[in-house]
All heavy atoms as TSV, in Angstrom:
chain	resi	resn	atom	element	x	y	z
A	1	SER	N	N	-14.852	3.262	-19.844
A	1	SER	CA	C	-15.832	2.646	-18.991
A	1	SER	C	C	-15.692	1.120	-18.980
A	1	SER	O	O	-16.394	0.471	-18.268
A	1	SER	CB	C	-17.217	3.023	-19.450
A	1	SER	OG	O	-17.461	2.537	-20.767
A	2	SER	N	N	-14.761	0.561	-19.750
A	2	SER	CA	C	-14.573	-0.878	-19.771
A	2	SER	C	C	-13.473	-1.263	-18.802
A	2	SER	O	O	-12.439	-0.646	-18.720
A	2	SER	CB	C	-14.199	-1.332	-21.173
A	2	SER	OG	O	-13.891	-2.711	-21.163
A	3	PHE	N	N	-13.694	-2.381	-18.056
A	3	PHE	CA	C	-12.728	-2.843	-17.096
A	3	PHE	C	C	-11.977	-4.107	-17.575
A	3	PHE	O	O	-11.331	-4.780	-16.799
A	3	PHE	CB	C	-13.372	-3.097	-15.738
A	3	PHE	CG	C	-13.829	-1.830	-15.082
A	3	PHE	CD1	C	-15.178	-1.486	-15.077
A	3	PHE	CD2	C	-12.942	-0.949	-14.510
A	3	PHE	CE1	C	-15.591	-0.322	-14.479
A	3	PHE	CE2	C	-13.361	0.214	-13.919
A	3	PHE	CZ	C	-14.696	0.536	-13.901
A	4	SER	N	N	-12.113	-4.428	-18.829
A	4	SER	CA	C	-11.416	-5.600	-19.337
A	4	SER	C	C	-10.754	-5.284	-20.663
A	4	SER	O	O	-11.201	-4.383	-21.381
A	4	SER	CB	C	-12.363	-6.782	-19.520
A	4	SER	OG	O	-13.341	-6.474	-20.528
A	5	GLY	N	N	-9.656	-5.956	-20.967
A	5	GLY	CA	C	-8.943	-5.713	-22.201
A	5	GLY	C	C	-7.983	-4.544	-22.080
A	5	GLY	O	O	-7.974	-3.849	-21.057
A	6	ASP	N	N	-7.166	-4.343	-23.091
A	6	ASP	CA	C	-6.206	-3.249	-23.091
A	6	ASP	C	C	-6.804	-2.121	-23.879
A	6	ASP	O	O	-6.678	-2.063	-25.118
A	6	ASP	CB	C	-4.862	-3.701	-23.718
A	6	ASP	CG	C	-4.202	-4.722	-22.842
A	6	ASP	OD1	O	-4.395	-4.676	-21.633
A	6	ASP	OD2	O	-3.423	-5.536	-23.408
A	7	LYS	N	N	-7.487	-1.194	-23.240
A	7	LYS	CA	C	-8.191	-0.111	-23.912
A	7	LYS	C	C	-7.439	1.204	-23.867
A	7	LYS	O	O	-7.631	2.055	-24.691
A	7	LYS	CB	C	-9.587	0.100	-23.302
A	7	LYS	CG	C	-10.434	-1.158	-23.231
A	7	LYS	CD	C	-10.855	-1.612	-24.586
A	7	LYS	CE	C	-11.801	-2.779	-24.481
A	7	LYS	NZ	N	-11.878	-3.632	-25.606
A	8	LEU	N	N	-6.577	1.407	-22.867
A	8	LEU	CA	C	-5.902	2.688	-22.692
A	8	LEU	C	C	-4.387	2.487	-22.743
A	8	LEU	O	O	-3.846	1.531	-22.221
A	8	LEU	CB	C	-6.275	3.296	-21.326
A	8	LEU	CG	C	-7.748	3.632	-21.117
A	8	LEU	CD1	C	-8.007	4.062	-19.690
A	8	LEU	CD2	C	-8.209	4.724	-22.095
A	9	LEU	N	N	-3.707	3.487	-23.309
A	9	LEU	CA	C	-2.261	3.490	-23.324
A	9	LEU	C	C	-1.785	4.016	-22.001
A	9	LEU	O	O	-2.244	5.020	-21.490
A	9	LEU	CB	C	-1.771	4.419	-24.462
A	9	LEU	CG	C	-0.262	4.652	-24.524
A	9	LEU	CD1	C	0.442	3.344	-24.882
A	9	LEU	CD2	C	0.052	5.715	-25.561
A	10	ALA	N	N	-0.830	3.316	-21.397
A	10	ALA	CA	C	-0.275	3.747	-20.103
A	10	ALA	C	C	1.218	3.996	-20.304
A	10	ALA	O	O	1.953	3.123	-20.727
A	10	ALA	CB	C	-0.493	2.682	-19.037
A	11	ARG	N	N	1.641	5.202	-19.995
A	11	ARG	CA	C	3.073	5.541	-20.034
A	11	ARG	C	C	3.619	5.475	-18.612
A	11	ARG	O	O	3.283	6.312	-17.796
A	11	ARG	CB	C	3.259	6.917	-20.658
A	11	ARG	CG	C	2.856	6.964	-22.099
A	11	ARG	CD	C	3.049	8.342	-22.668
A	11	ARG	NE	N	2.734	8.324	-24.068
A	11	ARG	CZ	C	3.665	8.411	-25.033
A	11	ARG	NH1	N	4.928	8.538	-24.730
A	11	ARG	NH2	N	3.291	8.391	-26.286
A	12	VAL	N	N	4.409	4.464	-18.343
A	12	VAL	CA	C	4.933	4.281	-16.976
A	12	VAL	C	C	6.482	4.190	-17.050
A	12	VAL	O	O	7.061	3.854	-18.085
A	12	VAL	CB	C	4.388	3.003	-16.331
A	12	VAL	CG1	C	2.880	3.160	-16.101
A	12	VAL	CG2	C	4.700	1.774	-17.124
A	13	ASN	N	N	7.080	4.509	-15.943
A	13	ASN	CA	C	8.528	4.404	-15.837
A	13	ASN	C	C	8.928	3.063	-15.250
A	13	ASN	O	O	8.120	2.359	-14.658
A	13	ASN	CB	C	9.062	5.529	-14.934
A	13	ASN	CG	C	8.920	6.891	-15.563
A	13	ASN	OD1	O	9.119	7.041	-16.758
A	13	ASN	ND2	N	8.504	7.868	-14.761
A	14	SER	N	N	10.159	2.732	-15.391
A	14	SER	CA	C	10.711	1.551	-14.798
A	14	SER	C	C	10.446	1.541	-13.292
A	14	SER	O	O	10.646	2.552	-12.642
A	14	SER	CB	C	12.206	1.444	-15.064
A	14	SER	OG	O	12.777	0.384	-14.396
A	15	GLY	N	N	9.951	0.415	-12.762
A	15	GLY	CA	C	9.662	0.330	-11.336
A	15	GLY	C	C	8.277	0.710	-10.943
A	15	GLY	O	O	7.864	0.491	-9.805
A	16	GLU	N	N	7.497	1.267	-11.813
A	16	GLU	CA	C	6.117	1.648	-11.526
A	16	GLU	C	C	5.226	0.443	-11.907
A	16	GLU	O	O	5.573	-0.356	-12.730
A	16	GLU	CB	C	5.679	2.872	-12.311
A	16	GLU	CG	C	6.403	4.109	-11.927
A	16	GLU	CD	C	6.014	5.350	-12.743
A	16	GLU	OE1	O	5.459	5.198	-13.854
A	16	GLU	OE2	O	6.252	6.441	-12.257
A	17	VAL	N	N	4.102	0.328	-11.220
A	17	VAL	CA	C	3.176	-0.757	-11.477
A	17	VAL	C	C	1.773	-0.232	-11.737
A	17	VAL	O	O	1.436	0.881	-11.311
A	17	VAL	CB	C	3.106	-1.764	-10.297
A	17	VAL	CG1	C	4.430	-2.443	-10.106
A	17	VAL	CG2	C	2.663	-1.120	-9.038
A	18	ILE	N	N	1.004	-0.988	-12.431
A	18	ILE	CA	C	-0.398	-0.699	-12.673
A	18	ILE	C	C	-1.192	-1.803	-11.997
A	18	ILE	O	O	-0.963	-2.974	-12.220
A	18	ILE	CB	C	-0.708	-0.651	-14.173
A	18	ILE	CG1	C	0.122	0.453	-14.835
A	18	ILE	CG2	C	-2.215	-0.450	-14.421
A	18	ILE	CD1	C	0.026	0.480	-16.330
A	19	LEU	N	N	-2.132	-1.395	-11.132
A	19	LEU	CA	C	-2.942	-2.368	-10.361
A	19	LEU	C	C	-4.354	-2.316	-10.853
A	19	LEU	O	O	-4.927	-1.268	-11.100
A	19	LEU	CB	C	-2.915	-2.029	-8.897
A	19	LEU	CG	C	-1.540	-1.922	-8.218
A	19	LEU	CD1	C	-1.716	-1.468	-6.761
A	19	LEU	CD2	C	-0.839	-3.263	-8.275
A	20	ASN	N	N	-4.976	-3.521	-10.988
A	20	ASN	CA	C	-6.376	-3.523	-11.363
A	20	ASN	C	C	-7.215	-3.289	-10.087
A	20	ASN	O	O	-6.679	-3.191	-8.978
A	20	ASN	CB	C	-6.742	-4.868	-12.041
A	20	ASN	CG	C	-6.544	-6.089	-11.154
A	20	ASN	OD1	O	-6.700	-6.025	-9.944
A	20	ASN	ND2	N	-6.206	-7.207	-11.755
A	21	LYS	N	N	-8.508	-3.223	-10.249
A	21	LYS	CA	C	-9.404	-2.863	-9.100
A	21	LYS	C	C	-9.270	-3.899	-7.984
A	21	LYS	O	O	-9.221	-3.514	-6.821
A	21	LYS	CB	C	-10.839	-2.732	-9.566
A	21	LYS	CG	C	-11.759	-2.322	-8.426
A	21	LYS	CD	C	-13.038	-1.793	-8.903
A	21	LYS	CE	C	-14.000	-1.373	-7.832
A	21	LYS	NZ	N	-13.577	-1.349	-6.473
A	22	GLU	N	N	-9.238	-5.163	-8.311
A	22	GLU	CA	C	-9.120	-6.201	-7.271
A	22	GLU	C	C	-7.818	-6.066	-6.480
A	22	GLU	O	O	-7.806	-6.146	-5.244
A	22	GLU	CB	C	-9.164	-7.602	-7.896
A	22	GLU	CG	C	-9.091	-8.713	-6.864
A	22	GLU	CD	C	-9.143	-10.086	-7.507
A	22	GLU	OE1	O	-9.319	-10.180	-8.746
A	22	GLU	OE2	O	-9.002	-11.045	-6.765
A	23	GLN	N	N	-6.703	-5.775	-7.135
A	23	GLN	CA	C	-5.435	-5.581	-6.484
A	23	GLN	C	C	-5.464	-4.337	-5.592
A	23	GLN	O	O	-4.957	-4.341	-4.466
A	23	GLN	CB	C	-4.298	-5.468	-7.505
A	23	GLN	CG	C	-4.037	-6.764	-8.238
A	23	GLN	CD	C	-3.177	-6.581	-9.458
A	23	GLN	OE1	O	-3.287	-5.557	-10.177
A	23	GLN	NE2	N	-2.313	-7.563	-9.733
A	24	GLN	N	N	-6.086	-3.257	-6.079
A	24	GLN	CA	C	-6.201	-2.060	-5.301
A	24	GLN	C	C	-7.068	-2.325	-4.046
A	24	GLN	O	O	-6.735	-1.859	-2.944
A	24	GLN	CB	C	-6.869	-0.949	-6.114
A	24	GLN	CG	C	-5.996	-0.442	-7.258
A	24	GLN	CD	C	-6.737	0.521	-8.143
A	24	GLN	OE1	O	-7.533	1.346	-7.693
A	24	GLN	NE2	N	-6.497	0.398	-9.443
A	25	ASP	N	N	-8.145	-3.045	-4.206
A	25	ASP	CA	C	-9.015	-3.400	-3.057
A	25	ASP	C	C	-8.247	-4.218	-2.022
A	25	ASP	O	O	-8.380	-3.989	-0.812
A	25	ASP	CB	C	-10.244	-4.179	-3.521
A	25	ASP	CG	C	-11.234	-3.322	-4.297
A	25	ASP	OD1	O	-11.149	-2.068	-4.231
A	25	ASP	OD2	O	-12.083	-3.925	-4.997
A	26	ASN	N	N	-7.404	-5.167	-2.509
A	26	ASN	CA	C	-6.625	-5.987	-1.559
A	26	ASN	C	C	-5.659	-5.132	-0.753
A	26	ASN	O	O	-5.500	-5.333	0.440
A	26	ASN	CB	C	-5.837	-7.055	-2.323
A	26	ASN	CG	C	-6.743	-8.156	-2.853
A	26	ASN	OD1	O	-7.856	-8.329	-2.376
A	26	ASN	ND2	N	-6.249	-8.860	-3.842
A	27	ILE	N	N	-5.002	-4.178	-1.420
A	27	ILE	CA	C	-4.079	-3.288	-0.715
A	27	ILE	C	C	-4.817	-2.444	0.299
A	27	ILE	O	O	-4.405	-2.283	1.427
A	27	ILE	CB	C	-3.267	-2.428	-1.691
A	27	ILE	CG1	C	-2.302	-3.316	-2.471
A	27	ILE	CG2	C	-2.563	-1.295	-0.975
A	27	ILE	CD1	C	-1.564	-2.578	-3.574
A	28	TYR	N	N	-5.957	-1.892	-0.108
A	28	TYR	CA	C	-6.764	-1.054	0.783
A	28	TYR	C	C	-7.211	-1.857	2.009
A	28	TYR	O	O	-7.076	-1.371	3.139
A	28	TYR	CB	C	-7.977	-0.480	0.061
A	28	TYR	CG	C	-8.843	0.362	0.947
A	28	TYR	CD1	C	-8.462	1.642	1.295
A	28	TYR	CD2	C	-10.036	-0.143	1.468
A	28	TYR	CE1	C	-9.267	2.418	2.142
A	28	TYR	CE2	C	-10.808	0.608	2.308
A	28	TYR	CZ	C	-10.421	1.892	2.641
A	28	TYR	OH	O	-11.194	2.627	3.491
A	29	ARG	N	N	-7.697	-3.065	1.785
A	29	ARG	CA	C	-8.135	-3.904	2.917
A	29	ARG	C	C	-6.979	-4.222	3.858
A	29	ARG	O	O	-7.139	-4.201	5.087
A	29	ARG	CB	C	-8.783	-5.175	2.427
A	29	ARG	CG	C	-10.224	-5.055	2.039
A	29	ARG	CD	C	-10.898	-6.409	1.879
A	29	ARG	NE	N	-10.257	-7.229	0.863
A	29	ARG	CZ	C	-10.508	-7.203	-0.442
A	29	ARG	NH1	N	-11.415	-6.347	-0.904
A	29	ARG	NH2	N	-9.842	-7.979	-1.272
A	30	SER	N	N	-5.814	-4.482	3.304
A	30	SER	CA	C	-4.666	-4.819	4.168
A	30	SER	C	C	-4.217	-3.594	4.976
A	30	SER	O	O	-3.700	-3.758	6.094
A	30	SER	CB	C	-3.503	-5.373	3.343
A	30	SER	OG	O	-2.904	-4.373	2.551
A	31	MET	N	N	-4.417	-2.417	4.438
A	31	MET	CA	C	-4.023	-1.205	5.176
A	31	MET	C	C	-5.043	-0.819	6.213
A	31	MET	O	O	-4.686	-0.144	7.197
A	31	MET	CB	C	-3.829	-0.040	4.176
A	31	MET	CG	C	-2.633	-0.194	3.284
A	31	MET	SD	S	-2.509	1.084	2.037
A	31	MET	CE	C	-2.356	2.531	3.018
A	32	THR	N	N	-6.282	-1.252	6.060
A	32	THR	CA	C	-7.335	-0.814	6.987
A	32	THR	C	C	-7.886	-1.909	7.869
A	32	THR	O	O	-8.803	-1.686	8.644
A	32	THR	CB	C	-8.513	-0.188	6.211
A	32	THR	OG1	O	-9.032	-1.192	5.320
A	32	THR	CG2	C	-8.093	1.048	5.470
A	33	SER	N	N	-7.284	-3.110	7.780
A	33	SER	CA	C	-7.836	-4.241	8.519
A	33	SER	C	C	-7.381	-4.336	9.961
A	33	SER	O	O	-7.640	-5.300	10.630
A	33	SER	CB	C	-7.446	-5.559	7.803
A	33	SER	OG	O	-6.048	-5.725	7.817
A	34	GLY	N	N	-6.665	-3.382	10.473
A	34	GLY	CA	C	-6.217	-3.414	11.854
A	34	GLY	C	C	-4.843	-4.008	11.990
A	34	GLY	O	O	-4.091	-4.097	11.011
A	35	HIS	N	N	-4.541	-4.491	13.172
A	35	HIS	CA	C	-3.219	-4.967	13.476
A	35	HIS	C	C	-3.261	-6.462	13.609
A	35	HIS	O	O	-3.901	-6.991	14.500
A	35	HIS	CB	C	-2.719	-4.316	14.756
A	35	HIS	CG	C	-2.881	-2.828	14.753
A	35	HIS	ND1	N	-2.164	-2.016	13.924
A	35	HIS	CD2	C	-3.742	-2.019	15.398
A	35	HIS	CE1	C	-2.554	-0.756	14.095
A	35	HIS	NE2	N	-3.505	-0.738	14.993
A	36	ASP	N	N	-2.574	-7.172	12.731
A	36	ASP	CA	C	-2.550	-8.596	12.797
A	36	ASP	C	C	-1.125	-9.098	12.549
A	36	ASP	O	O	-0.204	-8.316	12.446
A	36	ASP	CB	C	-3.508	-9.214	11.765
A	36	ASP	CG	C	-3.205	-8.731	10.339
A	36	ASP	OD1	O	-2.089	-8.228	10.089
A	36	ASP	OD2	O	-4.063	-8.855	9.476
A	37	SER	N	N	-0.953	-10.385	12.458
A	37	SER	CA	C	0.388	-10.953	12.342
A	37	SER	C	C	1.013	-10.719	10.973
A	37	SER	O	O	2.183	-10.988	10.757
A	37	SER	CB	C	0.334	-12.477	12.613
A	37	SER	OG	O	-0.531	-13.084	11.661
A	38	SER	N	N	0.204	-10.201	10.016
A	38	SER	CA	C	0.791	-9.941	8.703
A	38	SER	C	C	1.549	-8.651	8.642
A	38	SER	O	O	2.076	-8.288	7.602
A	38	SER	CB	C	-0.318	-9.914	7.634
A	38	SER	OG	O	-1.179	-8.819	7.858
A	39	GLY	N	N	1.634	-7.933	9.756
A	39	GLY	CA	C	2.425	-6.713	9.796
A	39	GLY	C	C	1.655	-5.454	9.540
A	39	GLY	O	O	2.243	-4.410	9.342
A	40	GLY	N	N	0.325	-5.513	9.523
A	40	GLY	CA	C	-0.460	-4.326	9.336
A	40	GLY	C	C	-0.249	-3.314	10.454
A	40	GLY	O	O	0.133	-3.704	11.560
A	41	GLY	N	N	-0.459	-2.082	10.189
A	41	GLY	CA	C	-0.238	-1.074	11.204
A	41	GLY	C	C	-0.478	0.303	10.636
A	41	GLY	O	O	-1.055	0.473	9.590
A	42	ASP	N	N	-0.038	1.295	11.385
A	42	ASP	CA	C	-0.226	2.687	10.967
A	42	ASP	C	C	0.907	3.052	10.025
A	42	ASP	O	O	2.077	2.892	10.357
A	42	ASP	CB	C	-0.220	3.593	12.202
A	42	ASP	CG	C	-1.367	3.299	13.138
A	42	ASP	OD1	O	-2.441	2.948	12.632
A	42	ASP	OD2	O	-1.198	3.395	14.361
A	43	VAL	N	N	0.562	3.568	8.861
A	43	VAL	CA	C	1.520	3.992	7.910
A	43	VAL	C	C	1.383	5.495	7.650
A	43	VAL	O	O	0.315	6.008	7.464
A	43	VAL	CB	C	1.360	3.241	6.546
A	43	VAL	CG1	C	2.388	3.724	5.534
A	43	VAL	CG2	C	1.485	1.768	6.744
A	44	ARG	N	N	2.513	6.186	7.714
A	44	ARG	CA	C	2.597	7.623	7.426
A	44	ARG	C	C	3.378	7.788	6.150
A	44	ARG	O	O	4.401	7.123	5.955
A	44	ARG	CB	C	3.287	8.333	8.578
A	44	ARG	CG	C	3.358	9.836	8.377
A	44	ARG	CD	C	4.097	10.512	9.550
A	44	ARG	NE	N	5.509	10.266	9.422
A	44	ARG	CZ	C	6.261	9.604	10.322
A	44	ARG	NH1	N	5.703	9.041	11.380
A	44	ARG	NH2	N	7.550	9.440	10.133
A	45	PHE	N	N	2.905	8.587	5.207
A	45	PHE	CA	C	3.600	8.782	3.957
A	45	PHE	C	C	4.324	10.138	3.989
A	45	PHE	O	O	3.782	11.140	4.438
A	45	PHE	CB	C	2.622	8.750	2.783
A	45	PHE	CG	C	2.093	7.361	2.538
A	45	PHE	CD1	C	0.897	6.952	3.125
A	45	PHE	CD2	C	2.798	6.462	1.786
A	45	PHE	CE1	C	0.419	5.667	2.937
A	45	PHE	CE2	C	2.325	5.172	1.574
A	45	PHE	CZ	C	1.141	4.796	2.157
A	46	GLU	N	N	5.575	10.136	3.493
A	46	GLU	CA	C	6.402	11.308	3.456
A	46	GLU	C	C	7.000	11.459	2.092
A	46	GLU	O	O	7.254	10.462	1.423
A	46	GLU	CB	C	7.533	11.205	4.493
A	46	GLU	CG	C	7.067	11.060	5.899
A	46	GLU	CD	C	8.251	10.839	6.871
A	46	GLU	OE1	O	9.394	10.661	6.404
A	46	GLU	OE2	O	8.006	10.878	8.066
A	47	ILE	N	N	7.297	12.671	1.693
A	47	ILE	CA	C	8.038	12.946	0.476
A	47	ILE	C	C	9.514	12.981	0.808
A	47	ILE	O	O	9.961	13.683	1.700
A	47	ILE	CB	C	7.642	14.295	-0.150
A	47	ILE	CG1	C	6.139	14.369	-0.404
A	47	ILE	CG2	C	8.453	14.558	-1.410
A	47	ILE	CD1	C	5.641	13.405	-1.453
A	48	ALA	N	N	10.313	12.106	0.134
A	48	ALA	CA	C	11.749	12.059	0.317
A	48	ALA	C	C	12.426	12.315	-1.013
A	48	ALA	O	O	12.534	11.407	-1.859
A	48	ALA	CB	C	12.186	10.714	0.893
A	49	GLY	N	N	12.762	13.560	-1.254
A	49	GLY	CA	C	13.328	13.930	-2.605
A	49	GLY	C	C	12.207	13.808	-3.639
A	49	GLY	O	O	11.190	14.496	-3.558
A	50	THR	N	N	12.380	12.880	-4.576
A	50	THR	CA	C	11.365	12.668	-5.595
A	50	THR	C	C	10.556	11.420	-5.347
A	50	THR	O	O	9.788	10.990	-6.208
A	50	THR	CB	C	12.043	12.539	-6.979
A	50	THR	OG1	O	12.961	11.426	-6.932
A	50	THR	CG2	C	12.803	13.785	-7.356
A	51	LYS	N	N	10.647	10.850	-4.146
A	51	LYS	CA	C	9.941	9.609	-3.827
A	51	LYS	C	C	8.897	9.807	-2.746
A	51	LYS	O	O	9.085	10.604	-1.845
A	51	LYS	CB	C	10.930	8.547	-3.365
A	51	LYS	CG	C	11.939	8.137	-4.420
A	51	LYS	CD	C	12.877	7.100	-3.867
A	51	LYS	CE	C	13.902	6.717	-4.912
A	51	LYS	NZ	N	14.841	5.737	-4.459
A	52	LEU	N	N	7.800	9.084	-2.860
A	52	LEU	CA	C	6.797	8.996	-1.796
A	52	LEU	C	C	7.130	7.738	-0.984
A	52	LEU	O	O	7.164	6.635	-1.548
A	52	LEU	CB	C	5.401	8.908	-2.392
A	52	LEU	CG	C	4.237	8.776	-1.388
A	52	LEU	CD1	C	4.175	10.019	-0.522
A	52	LEU	CD2	C	2.925	8.577	-2.147
A	53	VAL	N	N	7.382	7.914	0.280
A	53	VAL	CA	C	7.865	6.807	1.135
A	53	VAL	C	C	6.820	6.555	2.225
A	53	VAL	O	O	6.382	7.468	2.907
A	53	VAL	CB	C	9.214	7.157	1.767
A	53	VAL	CG1	C	9.699	6.052	2.699
A	53	VAL	CG2	C	10.239	7.502	0.727
A	54	GLY	N	N	6.423	5.266	2.411
A	54	GLY	CA	C	5.535	4.879	3.472
A	54	GLY	C	C	6.335	4.458	4.690
A	54	GLY	O	O	7.249	3.620	4.590
A	55	VAL	N	N	6.022	5.062	5.835
A	55	VAL	CA	C	6.758	4.790	7.095
A	55	VAL	C	C	5.795	4.024	8.023
A	55	VAL	O	O	4.802	4.606	8.437
A	55	VAL	CB	C	7.297	6.072	7.727
A	55	VAL	CG1	C	8.027	5.756	9.021
A	55	VAL	CG2	C	8.167	6.820	6.748
A	56	LEU	N	N	6.101	2.787	8.357
A	56	LEU	CA	C	5.271	1.994	9.229
A	56	LEU	C	C	5.608	2.304	10.686
A	56	LEU	O	O	6.793	2.283	11.069
A	56	LEU	CB	C	5.484	0.507	8.947
A	56	LEU	CG	C	4.710	-0.494	9.820
A	56	LEU	CD1	C	3.215	-0.302	9.611
A	56	LEU	CD2	C	5.122	-1.903	9.426
A	57	SER	N	N	4.593	2.597	11.475
A	57	SER	CA	C	4.798	2.891	12.887
A	57	SER	C	C	5.239	1.644	13.650
A	57	SER	O	O	4.618	0.606	13.540
A	57	SER	CB	C	3.513	3.453	13.502
A	57	SER	OG	O	3.708	3.586	14.890
A	58	ASN	N	N	6.319	1.752	14.456
A	58	ASN	CA	C	6.778	0.635	15.261
A	58	ASN	C	C	6.116	0.592	16.603
A	58	ASN	O	O	6.280	-0.346	17.349
A	58	ASN	CB	C	8.286	0.721	15.455
A	58	ASN	CG	C	9.044	0.388	14.177
A	58	ASN	OD1	O	8.559	-0.427	13.416
A	58	ASN	ND2	N	10.160	1.015	13.993
A	59	ILE	N	N	5.333	1.594	16.961
A	59	ILE	CA	C	4.717	1.681	18.288
A	59	ILE	C	C	3.804	0.461	18.525
A	59	ILE	O	O	3.847	-0.141	19.560
A	59	ILE	CB	C	3.910	3.017	18.418
A	59	ILE	CG1	C	4.866	4.185	18.420
A	59	ILE	CG2	C	3.051	2.978	19.686
A	59	ILE	CD1	C	4.172	5.506	18.355
A	60	ASN	N	N	2.995	0.080	17.510
A	60	ASN	CA	C	2.099	-1.046	17.700
A	60	ASN	C	C	2.855	-2.333	17.944
A	60	ASN	O	O	2.449	-3.160	18.763
A	60	ASN	CB	C	1.202	-1.181	16.490
A	60	ASN	CG	C	0.313	0.015	16.313
A	60	ASN	OD1	O	-0.191	0.549	17.279
A	60	ASN	ND2	N	0.093	0.448	15.073
A	61	ARG	N	N	3.935	-2.521	17.216
A	61	ARG	CA	C	4.749	-3.724	17.431
A	61	ARG	C	C	5.349	-3.782	18.814
A	61	ARG	O	O	5.388	-4.810	19.448
A	61	ARG	CB	C	5.833	-3.809	16.372
A	61	ARG	CG	C	5.298	-4.124	14.980
A	61	ARG	CD	C	6.482	-4.395	14.050
A	61	ARG	NE	N	6.119	-3.879	12.738
A	61	ARG	CZ	C	6.969	-3.515	11.841
A	61	ARG	NH1	N	8.264	-3.626	12.054
A	61	ARG	NH2	N	6.563	-3.086	10.671
A	62	GLN	N	N	5.826	-2.638	19.279
A	62	GLN	CA	C	6.464	-2.581	20.614
A	62	GLN	C	C	5.420	-2.887	21.693
A	62	GLN	O	O	5.684	-3.571	22.673
A	62	GLN	CB	C	7.092	-1.240	20.826
A	62	GLN	CG	C	8.301	-1.009	19.947
A	62	GLN	CD	C	8.808	0.442	19.991
A	62	GLN	OE1	O	8.211	1.295	20.623
A	62	GLN	NE2	N	9.896	0.700	19.270
A	63	GLN	N	N	4.212	-2.346	21.536
A	63	GLN	CA	C	3.132	-2.593	22.518
A	63	GLN	C	C	2.729	-4.051	22.535
A	63	GLN	O	O	2.501	-4.620	23.566
A	63	GLN	CB	C	1.972	-1.718	22.236
A	63	GLN	CG	C	2.197	-0.251	22.544
A	63	GLN	CD	C	1.066	0.651	22.146
A	63	GLN	OE1	O	0.155	0.262	21.408
A	63	GLN	NE2	N	1.097	1.907	22.616
A	64	ASN	N	N	2.658	-4.694	21.338
A	64	ASN	CA	C	2.275	-6.074	21.271
A	64	ASN	C	C	3.327	-6.993	21.929
A	64	ASN	O	O	2.972	-8.003	22.502
A	64	ASN	CB	C	2.069	-6.515	19.823
A	64	ASN	CG	C	0.822	-5.912	19.216
A	64	ASN	OD1	O	-0.068	-5.553	19.931
A	64	ASN	ND2	N	0.773	-5.824	17.906
A	65	LYS	N	N	4.593	-6.635	21.872
A	65	LYS	CA	C	5.638	-7.441	22.499
A	65	LYS	C	C	5.539	-7.391	24.038
A	65	LYS	O	O	5.854	-8.354	24.706
A	65	LYS	CB	C	7.025	-6.922	22.096
A	65	LYS	CG	C	7.379	-7.247	20.663
A	65	LYS	CD	C	8.784	-6.726	20.363
A	65	LYS	CE	C	9.118	-6.979	18.916
A	65	LYS	NZ	N	10.459	-6.412	18.561
A	66	ARG	N	N	5.031	-6.269	24.556
A	66	ARG	CA	C	4.903	-6.137	26.020
A	66	ARG	C	C	3.744	-6.954	26.569
A	66	ARG	O	O	3.706	-7.295	27.714
A	66	ARG	CB	C	4.732	-4.665	26.407
A	66	ARG	CG	C	5.947	-3.853	26.124
A	66	ARG	CD	C	5.704	-2.392	26.516
A	66	ARG	NE	N	6.756	-1.577	25.946
A	66	ARG	CZ	C	6.594	-0.328	25.615
A	66	ARG	NH1	N	5.438	0.267	25.774
A	66	ARG	NH2	N	7.604	0.376	25.085
A	67	ASN	N	N	2.708	-7.168	25.720
A	67	ASN	CA	C	1.470	-7.863	26.220
A	67	ASN	C	C	1.617	-9.345	26.177
A	67	ASN	O	O	2.330	-10.016	25.709
A	67	ASN	CB	C	0.276	-7.434	25.355
A	67	ASN	CG	C	-0.013	-5.983	25.540
A	67	ASN	OD1	O	0.295	-5.388	26.534
A	67	ASN	ND2	N	-0.648	-5.403	24.512
């Protein structure tokens, strides 16, 4: 129930990250904030072998170029 200090042991593999609540909130906001110049857009997740891969839709970028 504590959100500060090193209270729990985490077993992670190389390349994995642990995010605190603020970092998770930032990622969530960036994914749900709509379409802006930072590259936000629709992301679809797929399983590729043993990896979870996020695929960003190019449709929004193509439509913005036309306008």
